[in-house]
A tleap script that builds the chain and sets N, CA, C and O, in Angstrom:
source leaprc.protein.ff14SB
mol = sequence {
  NMET PHE ASP GLY LYS SER LEU ALA LYS THR
  MET GLN LEU ALA ALA ARG THR GLY SER LEU
  PRO SER ASN GLY PRO GLY ARG GLY GLU ASN
  PRO ALA LEU GLY ARG VAL GLU ALA LYS ASP
  GLN ALA VAL ALA ASP VAL ALA ALA ALA LEU
  ALA GLU GLY ALA LEU SER VAL GLY GLU GLU
  ALA GLY LEU PRO LEU HIE ARG PHE PRO LEU
  GLU ARG THR ALA ASP ALA HIE ALA ALA VAL
  GLU GLY GLY ALA VAL GLY LYS VAL LEU ILE
  ASP ILE CGLY
}
set mol.1.N position { 0.947 -163.731 -28.658 }
set mol.1.CA position { 0.716 -165.011 -28.592 }
set mol.1.C position { 0.261 -166.029 -29.572 }
set mol.1.O position { -0.817 -165.927 -30.158 }
set mol.2.N position { 1.078 -166.996 -29.743 }
set mol.2.CA position { 1.238 -167.775 -30.784 }
set mol.2.C position { -0.384 -168.852 -30.604 }
set mol.2.O position { -0.714 -169.471 -29.593 }
set mol.3.N position { -0.925 -168.800 -31.552 }
set mol.3.CA position { -2.594 -169.387 -32.199 }
set mol.3.C position { -1.896 -170.377 -33.162 }
set mol.3.O position { -1.057 -169.918 -33.937 }
set mol.4.N position { -2.108 -171.380 -33.172 }
set mol.4.CA position { -1.919 -172.615 -34.080 }
set mol.4.C position { -2.579 -172.992 -34.811 }
set mol.4.O position { -2.144 -173.756 -35.673 }
set mol.5.N position { -4.097 -172.567 -34.774 }
set mol.5.CA position { -5.470 -172.483 -36.032 }
set mol.5.C position { -4.681 -171.288 -36.296 }
set mol.5.O position { -3.705 -171.856 -36.786 }
set mol.6.N position { -4.443 -170.290 -36.325 }
set mol.6.CA position { -4.534 -168.566 -36.692 }
set mol.6.C position { -2.796 -168.646 -37.782 }
set mol.6.O position { -2.480 -167.894 -38.704 }
set mol.7.N position { -2.151 -169.600 -37.316 }
set mol.7.CA position { -0.613 -169.787 -37.960 }
set mol.7.C position { -1.120 -171.072 -39.479 }
set mol.7.O position { -0.493 -171.056 -40.539 }
set mol.8.N position { -2.020 -171.807 -39.285 }
set mol.8.CA position { -2.506 -172.810 -39.862 }
set mol.8.C position { -3.678 -172.275 -41.015 }
set mol.8.O position { -3.706 -172.873 -42.091 }
set mol.9.N position { -4.679 -171.100 -40.768 }
set mol.9.CA position { -5.113 -170.836 -41.634 }
set mol.9.C position { -4.212 -169.478 -42.604 }
set mol.9.O position { -4.427 -169.124 -43.763 }
set mol.10.N position { -3.364 -169.041 -41.787 }
set mol.10.CA position { -2.508 -168.276 -42.689 }
set mol.10.C position { -1.601 -168.887 -43.561 }
set mol.10.O position { -1.448 -168.439 -44.698 }
set mol.11.N position { -0.884 -170.018 -43.089 }
set mol.11.CA position { -0.110 -171.227 -44.033 }
set mol.11.C position { -1.018 -171.576 -45.201 }
set mol.11.O position { -0.564 -171.549 -46.345 }
set mol.12.N position { -2.420 -171.938 -44.933 }
set mol.12.CA position { -3.306 -171.764 -46.175 }
set mol.12.C position { -3.449 -170.971 -47.309 }
set mol.12.O position { -3.368 -171.179 -48.520 }
set mol.13.N position { -3.710 -169.893 -46.517 }
set mol.13.CA position { -3.809 -168.406 -47.398 }
set mol.13.C position { -2.696 -168.476 -48.231 }
set mol.13.O position { -2.887 -168.318 -49.437 }
set mol.14.N position { -1.187 -168.751 -47.679 }
set mol.14.CA position { -0.170 -168.118 -48.558 }
set mol.14.C position { -0.326 -169.147 -49.498 }
set mol.14.O position { -0.489 -168.701 -50.633 }
set mol.15.N position { -0.333 -170.502 -49.409 }
set mol.15.CA position { -0.526 -171.642 -50.097 }
set mol.15.C position { -0.991 -171.183 -51.479 }
set mol.15.O position { -0.372 -171.071 -52.538 }
set mol.16.N position { -2.396 -170.927 -51.120 }
set mol.16.CA position { -3.095 -170.518 -52.488 }
set mol.16.C position { -3.195 -169.546 -53.175 }
set mol.16.O position { -3.513 -169.347 -54.348 }
set mol.17.N position { -2.786 -168.718 -52.044 }
set mol.17.CA position { -2.433 -167.279 -52.888 }
set mol.17.C position { -1.088 -167.155 -53.361 }
set mol.17.O position { -0.909 -166.742 -54.507 }
set mol.18.N position { 0.047 -167.511 -52.505 }
set mol.18.CA position { 1.214 -166.717 -53.081 }
set mol.18.C position { 1.720 -166.044 -51.854 }
set mol.18.O position { 2.912 -165.976 -51.553 }
set mol.19.N position { 0.797 -165.584 -51.212 }
set mol.19.CA position { 1.080 -164.312 -50.507 }
set mol.19.C position { 1.057 -164.405 -49.080 }
set mol.19.O position { 0.634 -165.542 -48.871 }
set mol.20.N position { 1.299 -163.785 -47.846 }
set mol.20.CA position { 0.816 -163.511 -46.702 }
set mol.20.C position { 0.088 -162.457 -46.397 }
set mol.20.O position { 0.397 -161.309 -46.716 }
set mol.21.N position { -1.082 -162.829 -45.662 }
set mol.21.CA position { -2.419 -161.682 -45.705 }
set mol.21.C position { -1.744 -160.616 -44.723 }
set mol.21.O position { -1.070 -160.980 -43.759 }
set mol.22.N position { -1.968 -159.309 -45.027 }
set mol.22.CA position { -1.492 -157.933 -44.268 }
set mol.22.C position { -2.565 -157.042 -43.365 }
set mol.22.O position { -3.546 -156.828 -44.077 }
set mol.23.N position { -2.682 -156.613 -42.420 }
set mol.23.CA position { -3.796 -155.480 -42.639 }
set mol.23.C position { -3.281 -154.538 -43.394 }
set mol.23.O position { -4.116 -153.657 -43.599 }
set mol.24.N position { -1.907 -154.269 -44.076 }
set mol.24.CA position { -1.739 -153.323 -44.310 }
set mol.24.C position { -1.485 -151.980 -43.366 }
set mol.24.O position { -1.950 -151.675 -42.268 }
set mol.25.N position { -0.473 -151.246 -44.325 }
set mol.25.CA position { 0.029 -150.161 -43.083 }
set mol.25.C position { -1.483 -148.979 -42.842 }
set mol.25.O position { -2.572 -149.051 -43.412 }
set mol.26.N position { -1.087 -148.108 -41.954 }
set mol.26.CA position { -1.926 -147.400 -41.061 }
set mol.26.C position { -1.734 -146.342 -42.039 }
set mol.26.O position { -0.843 -146.479 -42.878 }
set mol.27.N position { -2.690 -144.980 -42.030 }
set mol.27.CA position { -2.664 -143.683 -42.224 }
set mol.27.C position { -1.287 -143.223 -42.002 }
set mol.27.O position { -0.585 -143.186 -40.992 }
set mol.28.N position { -1.063 -142.826 -43.428 }
set mol.28.CA position { 0.856 -141.913 -43.189 }
set mol.28.C position { 1.942 -143.084 -43.369 }
set mol.28.O position { 3.087 -142.794 -43.714 }
set mol.29.N position { 1.584 -144.325 -43.146 }
set mol.29.CA position { 2.797 -145.254 -43.422 }
set mol.29.C position { 3.164 -145.649 -44.401 }
set mol.29.O position { 2.353 -145.817 -45.312 }
set mol.30.N position { 4.229 -145.880 -44.537 }
set mol.30.CA position { 5.109 -146.280 -46.180 }
set mol.30.C position { 4.386 -147.858 -46.008 }
set mol.30.O position { 4.267 -148.653 -45.076 }
set mol.31.N position { 4.083 -147.833 -47.096 }
set mol.31.CA position { 3.280 -149.337 -47.621 }
set mol.31.C position { 4.126 -150.371 -47.954 }
set mol.31.O position { 3.529 -151.413 -48.222 }
set mol.32.N position { 5.478 -150.421 -48.031 }
set mol.32.CA position { 6.578 -151.313 -48.064 }
set mol.32.C position { 6.681 -151.371 -46.542 }
set mol.32.O position { 6.050 -152.316 -46.068 }
set mol.33.N position { 7.057 -150.914 -46.018 }
set mol.33.CA position { 7.534 -151.132 -44.307 }
set mol.33.C position { 6.109 -152.394 -43.637 }
set mol.33.O position { 6.349 -153.306 -42.847 }
set mol.34.N position { 4.303 -151.989 -44.400 }
set mol.34.CA position { 3.661 -152.916 -43.743 }
set mol.34.C position { 3.786 -154.241 -44.293 }
set mol.34.O position { 3.308 -155.192 -43.675 }
set mol.35.N position { 4.430 -154.415 -45.482 }
set mol.35.CA position { 4.982 -155.597 -45.985 }
set mol.35.C position { 6.023 -156.382 -45.043 }
set mol.35.O position { 6.163 -157.602 -44.958 }
set mol.36.N position { 6.667 -155.444 -44.407 }
set mol.36.CA position { 8.057 -156.207 -44.359 }
set mol.36.C position { 7.560 -156.607 -42.737 }
set mol.36.O position { 7.694 -157.788 -42.420 }
set mol.37.N position { 6.984 -155.636 -41.697 }
set mol.37.CA position { 6.262 -155.885 -40.835 }
set mol.37.C position { 5.370 -157.267 -40.578 }
set mol.37.O position { 5.449 -157.952 -39.558 }
set mol.38.N position { 4.289 -157.597 -42.002 }
set mol.38.CA position { 3.320 -158.866 -41.924 }
set mol.38.C position { 4.838 -159.776 -42.200 }
set mol.38.O position { 5.098 -160.729 -41.465 }
set mol.39.N position { 5.654 -159.421 -43.177 }
set mol.39.CA position { 6.669 -160.914 -43.285 }
set mol.39.C position { 7.182 -161.536 -42.225 }
set mol.39.O position { 7.150 -162.741 -41.974 }
set mol.40.N position { 7.941 -160.145 -41.247 }
set mol.40.CA position { 8.287 -160.470 -40.044 }
set mol.40.C position { 7.535 -161.240 -38.822 }
set mol.40.O position { 7.860 -162.238 -38.179 }
set mol.41.N position { 6.222 -160.249 -38.747 }
set mol.41.CA position { 5.046 -161.426 -37.638 }
set mol.41.C position { 5.294 -162.685 -38.356 }
set mol.41.O position { 5.170 -163.590 -37.531 }
set mol.42.N position { 5.616 -163.209 -39.632 }
set mol.42.CA position { 4.932 -164.608 -40.559 }
set mol.42.C position { 6.040 -165.680 -39.906 }
set mol.42.O position { 6.046 -166.827 -39.458 }
set mol.43.N position { 7.011 -164.529 -40.147 }
set mol.43.CA position { 8.402 -166.033 -39.609 }
set mol.43.C position { 8.591 -165.459 -38.470 }
set mol.43.O position { 9.801 -165.555 -38.264 }
set mol.44.N position { 7.884 -164.676 -37.226 }
set mol.44.CA position { 8.155 -164.983 -35.659 }
set mol.44.C position { 6.747 -165.695 -35.858 }
set mol.44.O position { 6.514 -166.036 -34.698 }
set mol.45.N position { 5.876 -166.045 -36.468 }
set mol.45.CA position { 4.834 -166.959 -35.847 }
set mol.45.C position { 4.952 -168.500 -36.412 }
set mol.45.O position { 4.336 -169.456 -35.941 }
set mol.46.N position { 5.738 -168.539 -37.360 }
set mol.46.CA position { 6.751 -169.793 -38.059 }
set mol.46.C position { 7.509 -170.629 -36.683 }
set mol.46.O position { 7.414 -171.700 -36.084 }
set mol.47.N position { 8.199 -169.529 -36.653 }
set mol.47.CA position { 9.219 -169.702 -35.592 }
set mol.47.C position { 8.703 -170.046 -34.099 }
set mol.47.O position { 9.183 -170.767 -33.224 }
set mol.48.N position { 7.486 -169.212 -34.151 }
set mol.48.CA position { 7.356 -169.822 -32.660 }
set mol.48.C position { 6.193 -171.181 -32.539 }
set mol.48.O position { 5.873 -171.631 -31.439 }
set mol.49.N position { 5.708 -171.662 -33.687 }
set mol.49.CA position { 5.369 -173.313 -34.205 }
set mol.49.C position { 6.207 -173.922 -34.227 }
set mol.49.O position { 6.075 -175.102 -33.900 }
set mol.50.N position { 7.476 -173.416 -34.621 }
set mol.50.CA position { 8.330 -174.585 -34.784 }
set mol.50.C position { 8.772 -175.060 -32.708 }
set mol.50.O position { 8.922 -176.097 -32.062 }
set mol.51.N position { 8.810 -173.636 -32.441 }
set mol.51.CA position { 9.588 -173.854 -30.734 }
set mol.51.C position { 8.411 -174.385 -30.125 }
set mol.51.O position { 8.661 -174.575 -28.935 }
set mol.52.N position { 7.635 -174.601 -30.312 }
set mol.52.CA position { 6.094 -175.178 -29.529 }
set mol.52.C position { 6.133 -176.456 -30.391 }
set mol.52.O position { 5.055 -176.939 -30.043 }
set mol.53.N position { 6.560 -177.189 -31.135 }
set mol.53.CA position { 6.429 -178.691 -32.022 }
set mol.53.C position { 5.115 -178.636 -32.513 }
set mol.53.O position { 4.405 -179.639 -32.446 }
set mol.54.N position { 4.610 -177.343 -33.109 }
set mol.54.CA position { 3.068 -177.787 -33.867 }
set mol.54.C position { 3.210 -177.803 -35.242 }
set mol.54.O position { 2.296 -177.789 -36.066 }
set mol.55.N position { 4.536 -177.837 -35.475 }
set mol.55.CA position { 5.163 -178.004 -37.183 }
set mol.55.C position { 6.032 -179.267 -37.317 }
set mol.55.O position { 7.247 -179.102 -37.209 }
set mol.56.N position { 5.573 -180.482 -37.534 }
set mol.56.CA position { 6.254 -181.351 -37.239 }
set mol.56.C position { 6.605 -181.908 -39.093 }
set mol.56.O position { 6.008 -181.555 -40.110 }
set mol.57.N position { 7.740 -182.836 -38.949 }
set mol.57.CA position { 7.931 -183.699 -40.152 }
set mol.57.C position { 8.671 -184.573 -40.133 }
set mol.57.O position { 9.632 -184.400 -39.384 }
set mol.58.N position { 8.635 -185.428 -40.629 }
set mol.58.CA position { 8.873 -186.443 -40.747 }
set mol.58.C position { 8.005 -188.093 -40.790 }
set mol.58.O position { 6.814 -187.834 -40.962 }
set mol.59.N position { 8.176 -189.385 -40.708 }
set mol.59.CA position { 7.535 -190.304 -41.013 }
set mol.59.C position { 6.152 -190.227 -40.191 }
set mol.59.O position { 5.046 -190.480 -40.668 }
set mol.60.N position { 6.549 -189.637 -38.223 }
set mol.60.CA position { 4.978 -189.810 -37.962 }
set mol.60.C position { 4.337 -188.951 -38.079 }
set mol.60.O position { 3.158 -189.110 -37.763 }
set mol.61.N position { 4.927 -187.138 -38.766 }
set mol.61.CA position { 3.703 -186.639 -39.193 }
set mol.61.C position { 3.677 -187.093 -40.459 }
set mol.61.O position { 3.846 -186.041 -41.075 }
set mol.62.N position { 3.556 -188.170 -41.487 }
set mol.62.CA position { 3.340 -188.380 -42.778 }
set mol.62.C position { 3.595 -187.698 -43.231 }
set mol.62.O position { 2.750 -187.071 -43.869 }
set mol.63.N position { 5.201 -187.234 -43.248 }
set mol.63.CA position { 6.105 -186.894 -44.136 }
set mol.63.C position { 7.563 -187.308 -44.461 }
set mol.63.O position { 8.598 -186.694 -44.205 }
set mol.64.N position { 7.385 -188.557 -45.118 }
set mol.64.CA position { 8.979 -189.187 -45.052 }
set mol.64.C position { 10.123 -188.243 -45.553 }
set mol.64.O position { 10.050 -187.742 -46.675 }
set mol.65.N position { 10.960 -188.051 -44.893 }
set mol.65.CA position { 12.510 -187.324 -45.245 }
set mol.65.C position { 13.186 -188.179 -46.144 }
set mol.65.O position { 13.552 -189.291 -45.764 }
set mol.66.N position { 13.375 -187.815 -47.197 }
set mol.66.CA position { 14.231 -188.336 -48.059 }
set mol.66.C position { 15.700 -187.702 -48.454 }
set mol.66.O position { 15.788 -187.054 -49.497 }
set mol.67.N position { 16.749 -187.878 -47.686 }
set mol.67.CA position { 18.346 -187.674 -47.651 }
set mol.67.C position { 19.184 -187.752 -48.717 }
set mol.67.O position { 19.337 -188.889 -49.164 }
set mol.68.N position { 19.726 -186.937 -49.212 }
set mol.68.CA position { 20.725 -187.158 -50.169 }
set mol.68.C position { 22.384 -186.416 -49.793 }
set mol.68.O position { 22.524 -185.400 -49.111 }
set mol.69.N position { 23.319 -187.067 -50.310 }
set mol.69.CA position { 24.182 -186.001 -50.254 }
set mol.69.C position { 24.213 -185.106 -51.358 }
set mol.69.O position { 23.599 -185.040 -52.422 }
set mol.70.N position { 25.491 -184.142 -50.562 }
set mol.70.CA position { 25.508 -182.926 -51.542 }
set mol.70.C position { 25.764 -183.408 -53.286 }
set mol.70.O position { 25.314 -182.974 -54.346 }
set mol.71.N position { 26.615 -184.397 -52.965 }
set mol.71.CA position { 27.083 -184.851 -54.453 }
set mol.71.C position { 26.008 -185.943 -55.361 }
set mol.71.O position { 26.178 -186.588 -56.396 }
set mol.72.N position { 24.890 -185.794 -54.454 }
set mol.72.CA position { 23.361 -186.442 -55.537 }
set mol.72.C position { 22.708 -185.853 -55.166 }
set mol.72.O position { 21.899 -186.208 -54.309 }
set mol.73.N position { 22.800 -184.383 -55.789 }
set mol.73.CA position { 21.902 -183.186 -55.730 }
set mol.73.C position { 21.009 -183.543 -56.941 }
set mol.73.O position { 19.816 -183.268 -57.073 }
set mol.74.N position { 21.837 -184.229 -57.824 }
set mol.74.CA position { 21.188 -184.515 -59.540 }
set mol.74.C position { 19.853 -185.666 -58.970 }
set mol.74.O position { 18.701 -185.513 -59.376 }
set mol.75.N position { 20.173 -186.609 -58.152 }
set mol.75.CA position { 19.632 -187.691 -57.830 }
set mol.75.C position { 18.223 -186.873 -57.000 }
set mol.75.O position { 17.034 -187.061 -57.254 }
set mol.76.N position { 18.781 -185.986 -56.015 }
set mol.76.CA position { 17.507 -185.462 -54.997 }
set mol.76.C position { 16.694 -184.893 -56.022 }
set mol.76.O position { 15.558 -185.338 -55.855 }
set mol.77.N position { 16.732 -184.031 -57.121 }
set mol.77.CA position { 15.929 -183.232 -58.130 }
set mol.77.C position { 15.204 -184.245 -58.623 }
set mol.77.O position { 13.976 -184.181 -58.555 }
set mol.78.N position { 15.992 -185.610 -59.337 }
set mol.78.CA position { 15.167 -186.406 -59.662 }
set mol.78.C position { 13.865 -187.040 -58.767 }
set mol.78.O position { 12.722 -187.236 -59.180 }
set mol.79.N position { 14.361 -187.271 -57.532 }
set mol.79.CA position { 13.365 -187.761 -56.644 }
set mol.79.C position { 11.905 -186.664 -56.852 }
set mol.79.O position { 10.747 -187.049 -57.021 }
set mol.80.N position { 12.366 -185.305 -56.781 }
set mol.80.CA position { 11.375 -184.306 -56.585 }
set mol.80.C position { 10.422 -183.947 -58.236 }
set mol.80.O position { 9.443 -183.219 -58.398 }
set mol.81.N position { 10.839 -184.403 -58.790 }
set mol.81.CA position { 10.442 -184.298 -60.310 }
set mol.81.C position { 9.633 -185.763 -60.729 }
set mol.81.O position { 8.932 -185.964 -61.721 }
set mol.82.N position { 9.964 -186.660 -59.676 }
set mol.82.CA position { 9.225 -188.541 -60.216 }
set mol.82.C position { 8.166 -188.099 -58.563 }
set mol.82.O position { 7.776 -189.083 -57.934 }
set mol.83.N position { 7.865 -186.978 -58.110 }
set mol.83.CA position { 6.822 -186.908 -57.343 }
set mol.83.C position { 7.061 -187.880 -55.842 }
set mol.83.O position { 6.358 -188.660 -55.199 }
set mol.84.N position { 8.290 -187.403 -55.734 }
set mol.84.CA position { 8.421 -188.243 -53.927 }
set mol.84.C position { 7.364 -187.626 -53.153 }
set mol.84.O position { 6.804 -186.536 -53.274 }
set mol.85.N position { 7.195 -188.755 -52.175 }
set mol.85.CA position { 6.581 -187.835 -51.233 }
set mol.85.C position { 6.855 -187.582 -49.651 }
set mol.85.O position { 7.069 -188.495 -48.854 }
set mol.86.N position { 6.824 -186.496 -49.390 }
set mol.86.CA position { 7.197 -186.239 -48.436 }
set mol.86.C position { 8.572 -184.965 -48.418 }
set mol.86.O position { 8.265 -183.967 -49.070 }
set mol.87.N position { 9.508 -184.927 -47.988 }
set mol.87.CA position { 10.272 -183.839 -48.157 }
set mol.87.C position { 11.459 -184.297 -48.571 }
set mol.87.O position { 11.722 -185.294 -47.898 }
set mol.88.N position { 12.481 -184.018 -49.503 }
set mol.88.CA position { 13.659 -184.372 -50.067 }
set mol.88.C position { 14.563 -183.127 -49.725 }
set mol.88.O position { 14.340 -181.955 -50.028 }
set mol.89.N position { 15.801 -183.725 -48.916 }
set mol.89.CA position { 16.845 -182.882 -48.496 }
set mol.89.C position { 18.026 -183.112 -48.610 }
set mol.89.O position { 18.438 -184.200 -48.208 }
set mol.90.N position { 19.028 -182.069 -49.247 }
set mol.90.CA position { 20.463 -182.571 -49.305 }
set mol.90.C position { 21.001 -181.987 -48.349 }
set mol.90.O position { 20.695 -180.870 -47.931 }
set mol.91.N position { 21.828 -182.689 -47.941 }
set mol.91.CA position { 22.750 -182.484 -46.827 }
set mol.91.C position { 23.979 -182.146 -47.232 }
set mol.91.O position { 24.608 -182.941 -47.931 }
set mol.92.N position { 24.524 -180.926 -46.869 }
set mol.92.CA position { 25.479 -180.159 -47.590 }
set mol.92.C position { 26.611 -180.144 -46.481 }
set mol.92.O position { 27.504 -179.342 -46.755 }
set mol.93.N position { 26.796 -180.855 -45.263 }
set mol.93.CA position { 27.761 -180.899 -44.380 }
set mol.93.C position { 28.220 -182.093 -44.404 }
set mol.93.O position { 29.147 -182.413 -43.661 }
savepdb mol mol.pdb
quit
């Protein structure tokens, strides 16, 4: 079952360490499989959080969206380098 507090702690840890925590593989298991399962679980947790509305973006969440069409990719990059607050998005459609 999805637990928003657990997800938040996991995401904070991932931001600090650059990796997702894992209990590791059990005895006789392939270590790479443990990492794959941990990643799969993290993806499932984030997807569940999105579906439940726990992760929001946009002005109401304090993260303004800055949209740029594909032909203005250089401007989007400049916005990121300039310290734009929020999410910088490139529309490709």
